[in-house]
N, C-alpha and C positions, 0 to 999 in steps of 0.2 A: 504494500500500500504506500502510495506517495501522499502522505498528509503534509500540507504546508506547515513549516515550522513557524512558531510565533516570532515576531521581530526580535532579533537578538538585542538584549538590553532592556526590553520592555516588560519582561516577566515580573509579576508582583512578588516581592520577597518580604514584604512587611506592610505596616500601615504607618501613616504620618504620626499618629499619636505616640508611637514608640520612640520618636526622635527627641533629642535635646533641643533647646531653643535655637542654637546655632545651626544644627543639622537641618531642622525643619525650615528655618529661614533660608538656608542655602538652597533647598529644593524648591521652595515657593518662589524665591527670586529667579531661579533658573527657569522655572515654568513660565513665570510672568515675562521674563526677558524675551523668550522666544515666541511669545503670543502676540506680539505686535507693538507698535509705537505707543498706543494708549497705555498698555500695561508697563512698558518701559518707563513711561512718565510716572507711573505709580511707584516703581522701584526708586526712581530718583527722588520723588517726594518723601517716601519713607526714610531714606538715608539722610536727606537734608533736615527733615523734622527731628530725627533722633540724634543726629551728630552735629548739626549746625552746617552752615554753608561750606566752609573750608574743608572740614574733615569729611563731610558728606560727599563733596566733589571728589576728594581723593579716593574714597571708598568706591564711588561710582566708576571712576576711571579704571581702578583695579579690576572691578567686576566686568566692565565692558571689554577690557583687554583680555581678561581670562576667557570670556565667552568667545571672543573673536578668534583667539588662538585655538580654542577647542574645535571651532568650526573649520578653520583653515588648515590645521595640522592634526586633526583628530584621526584616530585609527579607524573610526567609522562615526556616523552621526550619533550623538547622544540621544537616546530615546527617552521620551518623557510622557507622563500621564497628563491629563488635562489639569488645569489649575485647581479646580474644585474637587478633584478625585482624592479620596482618602488613602488609596493604595500607594505603595512606594515601589517603583520599578527598580530593577537591579542597577541600571546606569545611574539613576537618581541616588540610590543608596551609596554607590561608589563615590559620587560627587559630594554627597553630604559628609561621608567619612573623610574624604580628601580635604575638604575645607576645615573640618574640626581638627584633623591631625596636624595640618599646617599651622593653624592658629595656636595649637598647643606647643608649637616649637619643635615638633618631631620631624625635622627636616628630611632625614634619610627615609623614613617611612612615607612622608609626603611625596618625595621623589619617586619612590617605588609605585605608589598609587597613581601618580601622574602618568607613568608609562602605560597604565591601563587605558588612559583617556587620549593621550597624544603621542606623537613620535618621541623616541627617547632624547633626541637632540633638543627638543623644545621643553622637555620636562622641567629642567631647572627654572626657566623663566615662569612657567605655569605654576610651579610650586611656590615661587616667590610672590606671585600675584594672589594665589590662594591664601597665603599667610597674611598678606596685607588686608584682604577682604575679610578673612576670618577674624582678625584682630578688631576690625571695625565692627563686626557683628558682636564681638565680646563687649566692646564699648557701649553698644546699644543696650546692654544689660538685659538680655533676653532671659526669660525664666527657664527652668528645666524643661518645661513643656510650653508650647506656644499655640495660640489659636489666632488665626488670621482670617479675616473675612475675605472671600475670594469672589471674583466676578463669575457670573453664571453662564458664560459662553464657552464654546469648545475651541481651543487653538487649532491652527491649521495643519502643521506638519510634525512628523516624528512623535506623535502622541498616541497612546493606546486607548484610553478612555478617560 
């Protein structure tokens, strides 16, 4: 039998409620960022409101560059669930773990995880950006668990549900 395989990286491996604040915010911002310009503006607004204009702008640039490098030099597209979905896909889990690991200063582990997302030659730069963004999320003083209201539309590409 030739059953089509699910999109690699999209398989649900958990639920958002199991993540720490930094991990959940990483996944939510990833989902929002790739959902369009309106949702990108929401990420910008969240960062500016929580961190102030200067630090928010730095965090936003780190996140923008991180996402751009993941797209341009990714091993394959990062699969995502829709913004309002409570499932956590395997790629999203990897991304959340990557940001949290980098923010905790575990550089070697972050580099290793980065190679799951991007080409090895780009991994050091991506790990550095992940650390900058993760530290900004720490400064936002996210709780152990987070609840974020999400838009009720479905993003267009690389989403499962």
